C-alpha positions as CSV (number, residue, x, y, z in Angstrom):
1,M,47.4,-102.4,-65.4
2,L,46.3,-99.5,-67.4
3,P,48.1,-98.9,-70.7
4,P,50.4,-95.9,-71.0
5,T,48.0,-94.6,-73.7
6,F,45.3,-94.2,-71.1
7,W,47.3,-91.5,-69.3
8,R,48.4,-89.7,-72.5
9,S,44.8,-89.8,-73.9
10,G,43.6,-87.3,-71.4
11,K,41.3,-89.8,-69.7
12,G,43.4,-89.6,-66.6
13,A,43.9,-85.9,-66.6
14,D,41.4,-85.1,-63.9
15,M,42.4,-87.9,-61.6
16,T,44.1,-87.4,-58.3
17,E,47.3,-89.3,-57.6
18,L,45.3,-91.2,-54.9
19,Q,42.9,-92.4,-57.6
20,R,45.7,-93.4,-59.9
21,V,47.4,-95.4,-57.2
22,L,44.3,-97.3,-56.3
23,M,43.6,-98.1,-59.9
24,L,47.1,-99.4,-60.6
25,R,47.8,-101.1,-57.3
26,D,44.4,-102.8,-56.9
27,D,43.5,-103.1,-60.6
28,L,40.3,-101.0,-60.1
29,S,38.2,-99.2,-62.6
30,E,37.9,-95.4,-62.3
31,D,34.5,-95.7,-60.7
32,E,35.7,-98.3,-58.2
33,A,38.6,-96.1,-57.1
34,L,36.2,-93.1,-56.7
35,D,33.9,-95.2,-54.6
36,I,36.8,-96.2,-52.3
37,I,38.0,-92.6,-52.0
38,Q,34.4,-91.6,-51.1
39,E,34.3,-94.3,-48.4
40,M,37.6,-92.9,-47.1
41,R,36.3,-89.3,-47.1
42,D,33.2,-90.4,-45.3
43,E,35.3,-92.0,-42.5
44,V,37.2,-88.7,-42.2
45,Y,34.0,-86.7,-42.1
46,N,32.7,-89.0,-39.4
47,G,35.7,-88.2,-37.2
48,E,38.4,-90.6,-38.1
49,D,41.9,-89.3,-38.4
50,P,42.9,-89.0,-42.1
51,E,46.3,-90.5,-41.4
52,D,44.6,-93.6,-39.8
53,V,42.3,-93.9,-42.7
54,L,45.1,-93.9,-45.2
55,L,47.1,-96.4,-43.3
56,S,44.1,-98.7,-42.9
57,Y,43.9,-98.9,-46.7
58,G,47.6,-99.6,-47.0
59,L,48.4,-96.1,-48.3
60,E,51.2,-93.7,-47.4
61,L,50.5,-90.3,-45.9
62,D,51.7,-88.8,-49.1
63,Y,48.0,-88.9,-50.3
64,I,46.5,-87.0,-47.4
65,L,45.7,-83.8,-49.5
66,D,44.0,-85.9,-52.2
67,L,41.8,-87.3,-49.4
68,I,40.9,-84.1,-47.5
69,V,40.6,-81.6,-50.4
């Protein structure tokens, strides 16, 4: 788990909530989380329903804007 000082240091300032969740939930680095988000976006770009993509990664629909924007 990332220490609270990580978020206060400004390092996490440009992160989406989706990226933060992946990092905390799956103990991923920033780059690993970004890679997964890119994979998810590629799936959506290739015609997959964004809701189905989020659900397939075990994520709630709350993060749909982070995925498609």
